[in-house]
C-alpha positions as CSV (number, residue, x, y, z in Angstrom):
1,H,12.6,-65.8,-2.1
2,T,11.8,-68.7,-4.4
3,R,10.5,-67.0,-7.5
4,I,13.0,-64.6,-8.5
5,G,12.5,-62.8,-12.0
6,F,15.2,-61.5,-14.1
7,I,15.2,-58.6,-16.8
8,A,18.0,-59.4,-19.1
9,G,19.8,-57.0,-21.4
10,P,19.9,-57.5,-25.3
11,D,21.6,-60.4,-26.7
12,E,24.1,-58.3,-28.8
13,Y,26.0,-57.7,-25.5
14,S,27.9,-60.6,-24.1
15,L,27.7,-59.3,-20.7
16,A,23.9,-59.5,-21.0
17,G,24.4,-63.3,-21.4
18,W,26.8,-63.6,-18.6
19,R,24.3,-62.1,-16.2
20,V,21.6,-64.4,-17.4
21,D,23.9,-67.3,-17.0
22,G,24.9,-66.3,-13.4
23,W,21.2,-65.9,-12.6
24,R,20.4,-69.4,-14.0
25,E,23.4,-70.9,-12.2
26,A,22.5,-69.3,-8.9
27,M,18.8,-70.5,-9.4
28,A,20.0,-74.1,-10.1
29,N,22.3,-74.0,-7.1
30,A,19.5,-73.1,-4.8
31,E,17.4,-75.7,-6.6
32,L,14.9,-73.0,-7.7
33,D,13.0,-73.1,-10.9
34,C,13.6,-70.2,-13.2
35,A,11.2,-71.2,-16.0
36,G,8.9,-68.4,-17.1
37,L,10.8,-66.0,-15.0
38,L,13.1,-64.2,-17.6
39,E,12.3,-61.2,-19.7
40,K,14.5,-59.0,-21.9
41,G,14.9,-55.4,-22.4
42,D,17.7,-53.3,-23.8
43,F,19.0,-51.6,-20.8
44,S,16.6,-48.5,-21.0
45,F,13.9,-47.4,-18.8
46,E,11.3,-47.8,-21.6
47,S,12.2,-51.4,-22.2
48,G,12.2,-52.2,-18.4
49,L,8.3,-51.3,-18.3
50,P,7.0,-54.2,-20.5
51,A,9.4,-56.5,-19.1
52,A,8.6,-55.9,-15.6
53,R,4.7,-55.8,-16.4
54,A,5.1,-59.2,-18.2
55,L,6.8,-60.7,-15.1
56,L,4.3,-59.3,-12.7
57,D,1.3,-60.5,-15.0
58,R,2.3,-64.3,-14.5
59,D,-0.1,-66.6,-12.9
60,T,2.4,-66.8,-10.1
61,P,4.6,-63.7,-10.2
62,P,7.9,-63.4,-8.7
63,T,8.4,-62.0,-5.2
64,A,11.9,-60.4,-6.4
65,I,13.2,-59.2,-9.7
66,I,16.7,-58.4,-10.7
67,A,17.1,-55.9,-13.5
68,S,20.3,-55.9,-15.6
69,S,20.5,-52.1,-15.5
70,D,19.5,-49.4,-13.2
71,Q,17.1,-47.9,-15.6
72,M,15.3,-51.2,-16.0
73,A,15.1,-51.6,-12.2
74,L,13.7,-48.0,-12.0
75,A,11.0,-49.0,-14.5
76,T,10.3,-52.0,-12.5
77,L,9.8,-49.7,-9.3
78,D,7.4,-47.7,-11.4
79,V,5.4,-50.6,-12.4
80,A,5.2,-52.0,-8.8
81,K,3.9,-48.6,-7.7
82,E,1.3,-48.6,-10.4
83,R,0.1,-51.8,-9.5
84,G,-0.3,-50.9,-5.7
85,L,2.7,-53.1,-4.6
86,H,4.8,-52.0,-1.8
87,V,8.5,-52.4,-2.4
88,P,10.2,-54.2,-0.7
89,R,7.2,-55.8,1.4
90,D,5.5,-57.3,-1.7
91,L,8.2,-57.1,-4.2
92,S,12.0,-56.8,-3.9
93,I,14.1,-55.2,-6.6
94,V,17.8,-55.6,-7.3
95,S,19.7,-53.6,-10.0
96,F,23.0,-53.7,-11.8
97,D,25.4,-50.8,-12.1
98,N,24.7,-48.7,-8.9
99,T,24.8,-45.4,-10.8
100,P,24.1,-42.4,-8.5
101,V,20.3,-42.3,-9.5
102,V,19.4,-45.5,-7.5
103,R,20.3,-43.8,-4.2
104,F,17.6,-41.2,-4.8
105,S,14.7,-43.5,-5.8
106,T,12.1,-44.4,-3.3
107,P,12.9,-46.6,-1.8
108,A,16.6,-46.5,-2.6
109,L,17.5,-49.6,-4.8
110,T,19.7,-52.4,-3.7
111,A,22.4,-52.7,-6.5
112,L,25.3,-54.7,-7.7
113,D,28.2,-52.1,-7.7
114,Q,30.6,-52.7,-10.5
115,P,34.0,-51.1,-9.8
116,I,34.6,-49.3,-13.0
117,A,37.8,-47.6,-12.2
118,Q,39.3,-51.0,-11.2
119,T,38.1,-52.6,-14.3
120,A,39.4,-49.9,-16.6
121,A,42.7,-50.1,-14.8
122,R,42.7,-53.9,-15.2
123,A,41.9,-53.6,-18.9
124,V,44.8,-51.1,-19.4
125,E,47.1,-53.4,-17.6
126,L,46.1,-56.3,-19.9
127,L,46.5,-54.2,-22.9
128,I,50.0,-53.3,-21.9
129,D,50.8,-57.0,-21.0
130,L,49.4,-58.2,-24.3
131,R,52.5,-56.9,-26.1
132,T,54.9,-59.2,-24.0
133,N,52.7,-62.1,-22.7
134,G,49.9,-62.5,-25.3
135,A,46.4,-62.8,-24.3
136,P,45.3,-64.1,-20.9
137,E,44.4,-67.8,-20.9
138,A,41.2,-67.5,-18.6
139,P,38.8,-64.7,-18.3
140,V,39.7,-61.9,-15.9
141,V,37.2,-61.4,-13.2
142,V,36.7,-58.1,-11.4
143,E,34.6,-58.7,-8.3
144,G,31.6,-56.4,-7.7
145,E,29.9,-55.7,-4.4
146,L,26.2,-55.9,-3.5
147,I,24.9,-52.6,-1.9
148,V,22.0,-53.4,0.1
149,R,19.4,-50.6,0.4
150,G,15.7,-50.2,0.9
151,S,14.3,-52.1,-2.1
152,T,14.9,-55.7,-0.7
153,A,13.4,-57.6,2.1
154,R,12.3,-61.2,2.9
155,A,9.9,-62.7,0.6
156,P,6.2,-62.2,1.6
157,R,4.6,-65.1,3.6
158,E,2.8,-67.6,1.3
159,P,-1.0,-68.1,2.4
160,K,-1.5,-71.4,4.2
161,D,-3.8,-73.9,2.6
């Protein structure tokens, strides 16, 4: 994929900005342009609908869309279906969160699984440690895992001139 759209969460959540920063960095590292490929939602299904429509209405729409929540990814899947797009042949979709509902969509959504229990345990450890050692000097990173399911495939072939 060379045109990868991103549906971000709202600005009031720092994690929404971190996800956009990560998308931009990955696109830049791959020497891909991300201009015109960003839309915003509020993590809800309802906000994902206009965001997905806006991306797919571009003159050159993305061949893949990453949504910052499972609900916005499910909305993207619905928009693709209403437009007659086959997921993943015509459009790949990736989600964040990996809540149980994404396993039951058709097709099941590829998702970034965030280890909630590990994150919560690490937060408790940091709070306890804060009493004796103070705040950590660097951000604490808890690795997620990409769970590949049926919503992703190679990009469709571009027509030859």
